Rosetta silent file (secondary structure, phi, psi, omega in degrees, C-alpha in Angstrom):
SEQUENCE: MTAADASGLPMDHPLARENGPANMREAINERVASQAVVTGARADLADATRTIIDELMRSTADDAEFVQAAGLVVQAAQLLREQAHGRSYEGVAEASLSDGASKFIDFSPFIGVLNPLAPPLSVRFDEDRTVIGTCTYGAAYEGPPGCLHGGFIAAAFDEILGFAQAYSGRPGMTGNLNISYRSPTPLFREVTFVGRLDRVEGRKIFASATLSDGDRLCAQAEGLFISMKPAVFERLMQLRVNPGEDPPTTPRVSSPAPD
SCORE:     score description
SCORE:     0.000 S_00000001
   1 L     0.000  138.445 -176.102  -35.139   11.236    2.236 S_00000001
   2 L   -88.807  133.374 -179.962  -33.793    9.707    5.386 S_00000001
   3 L   -56.178  150.912 -179.505  -35.590   10.495    8.606 S_00000001
   4 E  -115.658  148.629  179.097  -33.568   12.597   11.079 S_00000001
   5 L   -87.685 -177.238 -174.199  -33.268   12.296   14.954 S_00000001
   6 L   -54.535  -39.181 -176.437  -33.623   15.110   17.589 S_00000001
   7 L   -72.984   -5.662 -177.825  -30.061   16.350   16.787 S_00000001
   8 L    86.769   -3.507  170.287  -30.918   16.836   13.114 S_00000001
   9 L   -79.715  145.617 -174.273  -28.660   14.113   11.991 S_00000001
  10 E   -69.159  149.870 -177.926  -30.105   11.447    9.622 S_00000001
  11 L   -61.665  -19.701 -177.667  -30.964    8.225   11.422 S_00000001
  12 L   -99.262   12.123  176.869  -28.438    6.301    9.451 S_00000001
  13 L   -72.866  123.512  172.380  -25.618    8.804   10.546 S_00000001
  14 L   -60.792  -15.895 -177.812  -23.254    6.837   12.840 S_00000001
  15 L  -100.047    9.775  179.075  -22.876    9.611   15.225 S_00000001
  16 L   -81.302  -14.364 -175.272  -26.667   10.075   15.517 S_00000001
  17 L  -123.237  116.613  177.677  -26.810    7.333   18.105 S_00000001
  18 L   -44.789  -42.201 -165.442  -24.710    7.734   21.261 S_00000001
  19 L  -110.100   25.899 -177.586  -24.126    4.032   21.661 S_00000001
  20 H   -53.555  -51.873  178.138  -23.700    3.372   17.816 S_00000001
  21 H   -65.149  -31.676  177.289  -20.347    1.387   18.127 S_00000001
  22 H   -66.465  -40.992  179.927  -21.587   -0.537   21.175 S_00000001
  23 H   -60.600  -46.571  174.336  -24.743   -1.521   19.366 S_00000001
  24 H   -49.896  -63.314 -177.741  -22.461   -2.709   16.541 S_00000001
  25 H   -54.707  -45.133  168.154  -20.425   -4.825   18.663 S_00000001
  26 H   -49.910  -51.032 -177.120  -23.523   -6.284   20.446 S_00000001
  27 H   -64.097  -42.643 -179.942  -25.146   -7.124   17.160 S_00000001
  28 H   -70.345  -39.605 -178.763  -22.209   -8.996   15.808 S_00000001
  29 H   -65.038  -43.087  175.510  -21.433  -10.872   19.149 S_00000001
  30 H   -58.968  -39.044  176.771  -25.102  -11.966   19.110 S_00000001
  31 H   -68.852  -37.799  177.517  -24.901  -13.319   15.662 S_00000001
  32 H   -60.631  -51.361  175.508  -21.724  -15.178   16.430 S_00000001
  33 H   -45.930  -56.384 -170.966  -23.288  -16.601   19.717 S_00000001
  34 H   -80.719   -5.094 -171.319  -26.378  -17.802   18.085 S_00000001
  35 L    49.190   35.495  177.798  -24.516  -19.041   15.004 S_00000001
  36 L   -65.323  133.380 -175.013  -27.101  -17.477   12.961 S_00000001
  37 L  -116.911  128.798 -178.692  -26.877  -17.767    9.206 S_00000001
  38 L   -71.753  124.631 -175.197  -28.023  -15.187    6.779 S_00000001
  39 L  -123.030  168.513  174.795  -30.529  -17.029    4.282 S_00000001
  40 L   126.518  177.326 -174.301  -32.539  -16.018    1.373 S_00000001
  41 H   -76.359  -34.945  175.818  -32.140  -15.569   -2.411 S_00000001
  42 H   -65.024  -34.453  173.314  -29.743  -12.665   -2.006 S_00000001
  43 H   -72.045  -33.848  176.951  -27.506  -14.699    0.176 S_00000001
  44 H   -57.615  -48.588 -179.924  -27.713  -17.554   -2.200 S_00000001
  45 H   -65.393  -46.243 -178.114  -26.550  -15.491   -5.039 S_00000001
  46 H   -55.162  -38.269 -175.082  -23.718  -13.791   -3.097 S_00000001
  47 H   -71.939  -34.013  174.176  -22.461  -17.307   -2.169 S_00000001
  48 H   -64.807  -39.005 -178.540  -22.750  -18.431   -5.809 S_00000001
  49 H   -65.107  -41.776  179.447  -20.838  -15.474   -6.894 S_00000001
  50 H   -68.024  -32.627  174.029  -18.048  -16.213   -4.594 S_00000001
  51 H   -68.011  -36.480  176.076  -18.055  -19.839   -5.873 S_00000001
  52 H   -63.384  -41.117 -177.718  -17.746  -18.551   -9.499 S_00000001
  53 H   -58.558  -51.316 -179.221  -14.756  -16.362   -8.430 S_00000001
  54 H   -65.553  -38.912 -179.787  -13.021  -19.366   -6.963 S_00000001
  55 H   -65.624  -36.332  175.849  -13.864  -21.586   -9.863 S_00000001
  56 H   -61.712  -27.082 -178.211  -12.494  -19.019  -12.374 S_00000001
  57 H   -85.999  -31.030 -173.578   -9.253  -19.215  -10.570 S_00000001
  58 H  -119.611  -12.059 -171.769   -8.923  -23.001  -10.302 S_00000001
  59 L   -78.476  145.344  169.028  -11.186  -24.820  -12.866 S_00000001
  60 L  -117.413   35.332 -179.367   -9.751  -26.587  -15.809 S_00000001
  61 L   -60.104  153.977  176.742  -13.043  -27.217  -17.424 S_00000001
  62 L   -71.140  167.540  177.308  -13.176  -27.191  -21.277 S_00000001
  63 H   -51.791  -36.576 -171.945  -14.171  -24.146  -23.302 S_00000001
  64 H   -70.480  -30.504  174.738  -17.582  -25.435  -23.953 S_00000001
  65 H   -75.130  -40.158  165.781  -18.370  -25.494  -20.219 S_00000001
  66 H   -55.798  -40.748  176.291  -17.108  -21.983  -19.923 S_00000001
  67 H   -63.257  -43.067 -171.897  -19.350  -20.823  -22.752 S_00000001
  68 H   -72.687  -40.510  177.713  -22.378  -22.408  -21.082 S_00000001
  69 H   -65.543  -45.428  177.157  -21.357  -20.830  -17.702 S_00000001
  70 H   -54.678  -41.960 -179.286  -20.795  -17.465  -19.257 S_00000001
  71 H   -62.731  -47.914  172.063  -24.134  -17.496  -20.909 S_00000001
  72 H   -60.470  -40.616 -179.830  -25.919  -18.083  -17.493 S_00000001
  73 H   -73.719  -37.875  174.707  -24.003  -15.418  -15.670 S_00000001
  74 H   -54.977  -49.525 -179.538  -24.571  -12.978  -18.464 S_00000001
  75 H   -62.358  -44.495  178.068  -28.402  -13.718  -18.417 S_00000001
  76 H   -60.076  -44.325 -172.241  -28.335  -13.226  -14.556 S_00000001
  77 H   -71.572  -33.051  177.062  -26.560   -9.969  -14.753 S_00000001
  78 H   -63.831  -43.864  174.662  -28.904   -8.710  -17.374 S_00000001
  79 H   -54.287  -49.125 -175.351  -31.930   -9.639  -15.285 S_00000001
  80 H   -73.729  -35.685  177.793  -30.705   -7.729  -12.296 S_00000001
  81 H   -56.020  -33.453 -174.991  -29.553   -4.769  -14.463 S_00000001
  82 L   -84.831   -2.593 -176.344  -33.092   -4.249  -15.672 S_00000001
  83 L   -91.094  176.776  172.897  -34.529   -3.951  -12.063 S_00000001
  84 L   -65.476  149.795  178.276  -34.797   -1.013   -9.769 S_00000001
  85 L  -125.101  160.162 -175.189  -31.670    0.245   -8.084 S_00000001
  86 L   153.369  159.480  175.343  -30.854    1.882   -4.751 S_00000001
  87 L   -65.468  130.277 -176.583  -29.247    1.088   -1.394 S_00000001
  88 L   -98.343   13.783  174.173  -30.965   -1.907    0.198 S_00000001
  89 L  -149.343  162.730  176.843  -29.545   -1.138    3.656 S_00000001
  90 L  -100.116  172.267 -179.635  -29.104    1.713    6.020 S_00000001
  91 L    74.942 -161.114 -174.692  -25.947    3.131    7.516 S_00000001
  92 L  -125.912  142.012  174.093  -22.394    2.508    6.313 S_00000001
  93 L   -89.276   62.702 -173.168  -20.477   -0.572    5.621 S_00000001
  94 L  -134.610  121.447 -179.745  -17.384    0.887    7.551 S_00000001
  95 H   -55.164  -47.359 -172.828  -16.399   -0.893   10.673 S_00000001
  96 H   -78.167  -13.831 -176.715  -15.421    2.055   12.793 S_00000001
  97 H  -115.457   17.855 -168.681  -18.520    4.128   11.955 S_00000001
  98 L  -100.006  144.827  173.421  -21.308    1.479   12.183 S_00000001
  99 L  -103.650  132.806 -177.429  -24.364    1.024   14.252 S_00000001
 100 H   -64.710  -27.003  176.493  -25.344   -2.649   14.569 S_00000001
 101 H   -67.055  -16.886 -175.368  -28.897   -1.678   14.131 S_00000001
 102 H   -83.375   -1.647  176.918  -28.208   -0.418   10.701 S_00000001
 103 L    63.709   14.352  175.214  -27.780   -3.938    9.274 S_00000001
 104 H   -55.053  -31.401 -169.315  -24.474   -2.835    7.596 S_00000001
 105 H   -43.273  -42.943 -169.383  -23.033   -6.122    8.836 S_00000001
 106 H   -78.275  -14.869 -178.334  -24.399   -8.145    5.881 S_00000001
 107 L  -111.583   -6.363 -176.988  -23.073   -5.646    3.288 S_00000001
 108 L   -54.131  136.879 -175.114  -19.584   -4.809    4.503 S_00000001
 109 L   -77.756    6.733  179.160  -16.981   -5.441    1.813 S_00000001
 110 L  -123.209  -40.162  178.563  -14.995   -7.366    4.437 S_00000001
 111 L  -118.415   -0.376 -172.747  -17.293   -9.189    6.746 S_00000001
 112 L   -80.829  113.656  176.035  -20.699   -8.996    4.724 S_00000001
 113 L   -51.554  -41.696 -172.443  -22.339  -12.326    3.884 S_00000001
 114 L   -82.116   -5.153 -179.674  -24.359  -10.458    1.236 S_00000001
 115 L  -111.328  108.953 -170.356  -21.329   -8.815   -0.365 S_00000001
 116 L   -67.988  -13.589  177.991  -19.506  -11.329   -2.756 S_00000001
 117 L   -73.100  -21.809 -171.834  -16.297   -9.120   -2.530 S_00000001
 118 L   -80.362  143.364  175.824  -15.961  -10.132    1.204 S_00000001
 119 L   -49.903  -49.686    6.206  -14.040  -13.369    1.931 S_00000001
 120 L  -105.867  158.436  167.140  -15.804  -12.916    4.401 S_00000001
 121 L   -78.468  141.468  179.271  -14.094  -12.351    7.657 S_00000001
 122 E   -98.705  123.094 -170.409  -15.628  -13.700   10.858 S_00000001
 123 E  -128.350  145.968  174.392  -15.374  -11.122   13.852 S_00000001
 124 E  -144.443  159.583 -174.734  -16.156  -11.260   17.572 S_00000001
 125 E  -119.428  120.142  174.758  -15.510   -8.886   20.435 S_00000001
 126 L   -84.318  165.624 -169.466  -13.954  -10.245   23.594 S_00000001
 127 L   -76.275  -18.456  174.608  -14.576   -8.951   27.108 S_00000001
 128 L   -86.868   20.907  171.097  -11.007   -7.736   27.355 S_00000001
 129 L    69.745   26.022  163.491  -11.773   -5.195   24.584 S_00000001
 130 E   -92.721  157.797  175.249   -9.940   -7.057   21.799 S_00000001
 131 E  -111.952  121.360 -176.033  -11.244   -7.745   18.366 S_00000001
 132 E  -108.452  114.350  173.040  -10.835  -11.341   17.022 S_00000001
 133 E  -115.268  138.964  174.828  -11.225  -11.847   13.235 S_00000001
 134 E  -119.514  150.383  177.593  -10.848  -15.301   11.533 S_00000001
 135 E  -169.344  143.550  170.512  -10.882  -16.032    7.754 S_00000001
 136 E  -107.314  113.450 -174.544   -9.868  -18.785    5.354 S_00000001
 137 L   -90.017  137.504  177.913   -8.633  -17.097    2.104 S_00000001
 138 L   -93.921 -170.855 -178.685   -9.127  -18.911   -1.253 S_00000001
 139 H   -56.640  -38.044 -174.643   -7.238  -18.884   -4.534 S_00000001
 140 H   -57.953  -12.425 -173.817   -8.691  -15.521   -5.587 S_00000001
 141 H  -106.701   11.912 -171.682   -6.548  -13.812   -2.887 S_00000001
 142 E   -70.527  142.376  164.790   -3.134  -15.329   -3.861 S_00000001
 143 L  -116.859  -95.470  174.678    0.028  -13.216   -4.020 S_00000001
 144 L   -65.294  152.851 -173.629    3.161  -15.222   -3.511 S_00000001
 145 L   -50.319  127.152  176.269    2.590  -18.889   -4.544 S_00000001
 146 L    76.213   -0.204 -165.602    0.153  -20.500   -2.043 S_00000001
 147 E  -131.830  159.861 -177.719    0.080  -17.476    0.169 S_00000001
 148 E   -66.460  137.176  171.663   -2.227  -14.421    0.811 S_00000001
 149 L   -64.999  138.926 -174.079   -1.404  -11.154   -1.074 S_00000001
 150 H   -68.703  -18.997  172.453   -0.082   -8.522    1.144 S_00000001
 151 H   -67.603  -33.985 -177.517   -2.659   -5.996   -0.104 S_00000001
 152 H   -79.592  -18.092 -178.136   -5.549   -8.096    1.209 S_00000001
 153 H   -75.759  -40.246  170.480   -3.643   -8.373    4.543 S_00000001
 154 H   -54.477  -51.142 -173.777   -3.491   -4.549    4.630 S_00000001
 155 H   -66.201  -34.161 -176.930   -7.199   -4.262    3.838 S_00000001
 156 H   -75.224  -39.443  173.710   -8.064   -6.742    6.534 S_00000001
 157 H   -62.759  -40.504 -179.388   -5.968   -4.995    9.127 S_00000001
 158 H   -61.210  -41.814  175.336   -7.685   -1.630    8.339 S_00000001
 159 H   -57.625  -55.828 -177.398  -10.992   -3.361    9.041 S_00000001
 160 H   -59.246  -41.976 -176.438   -9.834   -4.987   12.324 S_00000001
 161 H   -68.282  -35.824  167.607   -8.199   -1.868   13.486 S_00000001
 162 H   -51.656  -44.599  178.251  -11.357    0.034   12.686 S_00000001
 163 H   -65.175  -41.145 -178.086  -13.377   -2.139   14.934 S_00000001
 164 H   -61.438  -47.183 -177.435  -10.765   -1.707   17.650 S_00000001
 165 H   -68.881  -20.640  177.010  -10.497    2.004   17.556 S_00000001
 166 H   -61.893  -18.402  177.777  -14.295    2.223   17.800 S_00000001
 167 H   -66.499  -16.033  177.339  -13.829    1.181   21.463 S_00000001
 168 H   -69.017  -18.643 -174.891  -12.690    4.925   22.017 S_00000001
 169 L    79.839   -9.563  173.332  -16.387    5.937   21.685 S_00000001
 170 L  -136.257   70.392 -172.001  -15.330    8.573   19.215 S_00000001
 171 L   -75.828  154.559 -171.920  -14.367    6.602   16.138 S_00000001
 172 E  -137.795 -157.527 -179.873  -12.906    8.197   12.995 S_00000001
 173 E  -117.458  154.433 -168.857  -11.314    7.339    9.772 S_00000001
 174 E   -54.680  124.878  171.146   -7.853    5.874    9.005 S_00000001
 175 E  -101.664  -27.387  176.936   -5.044    8.501    9.002 S_00000001
 176 E  -161.620  136.116 -173.616   -2.149    6.157    8.815 S_00000001
 177 E  -129.803  110.172 -175.577   -1.690    2.351    8.465 S_00000001
 178 E  -111.279  127.014 -175.588    1.928    0.887    9.240 S_00000001
 179 E  -129.717  132.944  163.176    2.366   -2.904    8.442 S_00000001
 180 E  -103.566  115.927  177.889    5.288   -5.257    9.198 S_00000001
 181 E   -89.171  119.948 -177.453    5.173   -8.561    7.223 S_00000001
 182 L  -100.372  -45.094 -176.350    6.899  -11.167    9.327 S_00000001
 183 L  -150.905  160.590 -179.108    6.215  -14.421    7.464 S_00000001
 184 L   -61.412  147.098 -178.573    4.037  -15.717    4.584 S_00000001
 185 L  -109.494  125.566 -169.487    0.375  -15.980    5.364 S_00000001
 186 E   -83.680  153.075  170.757   -1.055  -19.337    3.857 S_00000001
 187 L   -90.060  170.780  178.690   -4.245  -19.707    1.780 S_00000001
 188 L    56.601   15.082  173.506   -6.797  -22.359    2.591 S_00000001
 189 L  -127.316  141.843  179.147   -6.106  -22.339    6.264 S_00000001
 190 E   -67.361  130.408  174.508   -7.927  -20.396    8.852 S_00000001
 191 E  -114.463  163.196 -173.517   -5.779  -17.387   10.023 S_00000001
 192 E  -127.767  120.990  167.653   -6.412  -15.046   12.981 S_00000001
 193 E   -91.321  138.863  177.910   -6.464  -11.331   13.391 S_00000001
 194 E  -131.585  121.260  177.591   -6.284   -9.825   16.838 S_00000001
 195 E  -119.068  158.538 -177.387   -6.819   -5.992   17.277 S_00000001
 196 E  -153.999  147.433  174.679   -6.798   -3.726   20.329 S_00000001
 197 E   -81.769  127.274  177.584   -7.315   -0.023   21.229 S_00000001
 198 E   -97.086  -55.859  173.369   -4.035    1.344   22.527 S_00000001
 199 E  -160.533  171.375  177.251   -4.662    4.953   23.455 S_00000001
 200 E  -130.080  131.014 -179.608   -6.351    8.222   22.567 S_00000001
 201 E  -123.209   94.664 -176.758   -4.789   11.670   22.302 S_00000001
 202 L    68.035 -122.633 -179.268   -7.443   14.289   21.477 S_00000001
 203 L   -90.007   -3.679 -177.532   -8.859   13.366   18.171 S_00000001
 204 E   -86.481  137.776 -177.828   -6.030   10.898   17.455 S_00000001
 205 E  -128.235  118.728 -172.433   -6.923    7.320   18.048 S_00000001
 206 E  -119.136  141.918  179.834   -4.066    4.580   17.949 S_00000001
 207 E  -140.630  156.017  171.121   -4.756    0.834   17.615 S_00000001
 208 E  -132.669  161.254  177.097   -2.619   -2.147   16.906 S_00000001
 209 E  -157.039  167.886  178.956   -3.156   -5.696   15.612 S_00000001
 210 E  -132.509  159.523  169.740   -1.452   -8.954   14.735 S_00000001
 211 E  -132.250  135.903 -171.422   -2.150  -11.697   12.139 S_00000001
 212 E  -135.511  144.813  164.850   -1.255  -15.325   12.926 S_00000001
 213 E  -109.012   97.575 -170.941   -1.345  -18.744   11.422 S_00000001
 214 L    65.770 -129.338  176.506   -1.609  -20.764   14.623 S_00000001
 215 L   -81.720   -7.301 -176.340    1.356  -19.884   16.787 S_00000001
 216 E   -90.277  128.361  176.824    3.280  -18.226   13.914 S_00000001
 217 E   -74.730  129.179 -178.338    3.153  -14.512   13.602 S_00000001
 218 E  -105.220  -38.692 -179.010    2.517  -13.550   10.016 S_00000001
 219 E  -162.286  162.998  176.323    2.243   -9.661   10.201 S_00000001
 220 E  -134.911  154.561 -177.168    1.799   -6.850   12.657 S_00000001
 221 E  -148.464  140.542  171.835   -0.017   -3.423   12.136 S_00000001
 222 E  -124.388  140.252 -178.160   -0.315   -0.099   13.878 S_00000001
 223 E  -136.076  139.155  173.749   -3.043    2.379   12.873 S_00000001
 224 E  -107.958  126.734 -176.133   -3.748    5.977   13.519 S_00000001
 225 E  -123.105  148.502 -178.932   -7.358    7.119   13.136 S_00000001
 226 E  -109.476  122.085 -173.483   -8.712   10.654   13.337 S_00000001
 227 E   -66.099  135.105 -162.900  -11.970   11.054   15.099 S_00000001
 228 L   -97.157  139.356  175.387  -14.406   12.477   12.510 S_00000001
 229 L   -83.981  148.689 -174.702  -16.536   15.622   13.086 S_00000001
 230 H   -57.164  -38.623 -175.552  -20.213   15.260   12.100 S_00000001
 231 H   -60.693  -30.962  178.596  -19.867   18.028    9.462 S_00000001
 232 H   -68.587  -49.696 -178.111  -17.255   15.937    7.563 S_00000001
 233 H   -62.411  -39.966  174.734  -19.515   12.873    7.566 S_00000001
 234 H   -53.179  -42.702  176.819  -22.406   14.873    6.306 S_00000001
 235 H   -64.098  -28.504 -177.389  -20.404   15.933    3.321 S_00000001
 236 H   -71.672  -39.752 -176.135  -19.382   12.366    2.720 S_00000001
 237 H   -62.348  -27.930 -178.128  -23.058   11.256    2.827 S_00000001
 238 H   -73.274  -12.342  171.376  -23.712   13.695    0.102 S_00000001
 239 H   -64.703  -21.087  174.216  -21.607   11.599   -2.257 S_00000001
 240 H   -74.168  -35.973 -179.802  -24.371    9.152   -2.336 S_00000001
 241 H   -73.513  -38.202 -176.495  -26.826   11.830   -3.521 S_00000001
 242 L  -128.154   68.999  179.946  -24.175   13.331   -5.903 S_00000001
 243 L   -53.815  149.505 -178.568  -21.850   10.632   -7.061 S_00000001
 244 L    94.760  -21.441  179.292  -18.707   11.772   -8.649 S_00000001
 245 L   -70.761  157.611  172.166  -18.088   14.811   -6.581 S_00000001
 246 L   -66.874  131.663  177.883  -14.730   15.271   -4.679 S_00000001
 247 L   -64.033  160.677  171.745  -14.813   13.891   -1.217 S_00000001
 248 L   -71.358  144.778 -176.855  -14.211   16.309    1.634 S_00000001
 249 L   -74.866  151.904  179.232  -10.633   16.692    2.935 S_00000001
 250 L  -114.532  157.886  179.445   -9.524   15.161    6.173 S_00000001
 251 L   -63.100  134.806  179.359   -6.789   16.383    8.519 S_00000001
 252 L   -74.830  149.488 -173.576   -3.402   15.312    7.497 S_00000001
 253 L   -57.971  -33.598 -165.990   -1.529   13.008    9.871 S_00000001
 254 L   -81.384  -11.347  176.916    1.401   15.256   10.198 S_00000001
 255 L   -90.391  149.506 -177.144   -0.911   18.054   11.515 S_00000001
 256 L   -68.342  141.708 -179.985   -2.084   18.357   15.032 S_00000001
 257 L  -114.075  103.231 -178.865   -5.617   17.006   15.601 S_00000001
 258 L   -67.524  161.078  179.086   -7.234   19.304   18.224 S_00000001
 259 L   -69.487    0.000    0.000   -9.705   18.038   20.649 S_00000001
């Protein structure tokens, strides 16, 4: 059972701490400034898993080498499968709803060093209230020949915009994401995302972002977020306890979002 604060909300509830989004930004910027690197066996395994994914896309090894590699990976999977399970971190791996103290940073599917699904994106927050994200995508993310798949571009925009809309102090969930693809985004080169909070209208939060390869614009995005009521998040948290249940409904974008 997760401990609760004075408001009755669980301590890993993103709205339980008034300065949650600010704490998140401070924690990420401190890590960037110190150039701290996550270490340990879990980090080593996550990095090795990324390497395996990349090698599966590019390796021309003989079948005998793949047989040997498969045996090692299957053995590792079985070893972990036989151990205890449960969340090894507090909070949520969701950019817009995160508190830096929750250590979600390392488990995010986009920026998490300990999550092998993450490329990962490197994020920092500038003093002018913009969010800067950089990433070098490998072969596993290819769409058009030699270029990043548009679906991964959309996913990264959702993350960057999620960070940007948290500047509102009343962050919520994505209601609408509109993307304009301007030119191909290359693999194996560092590309840059820049996100910013545009305006807030009641519970509606508007943010925008760009993706560039150097001076060349690759894509633009506009996002609408709906500030989440604590009761909705509480029902979402129950999905961890009762997996498989239907998630709670959220306001449709076409409907007014009252204050």
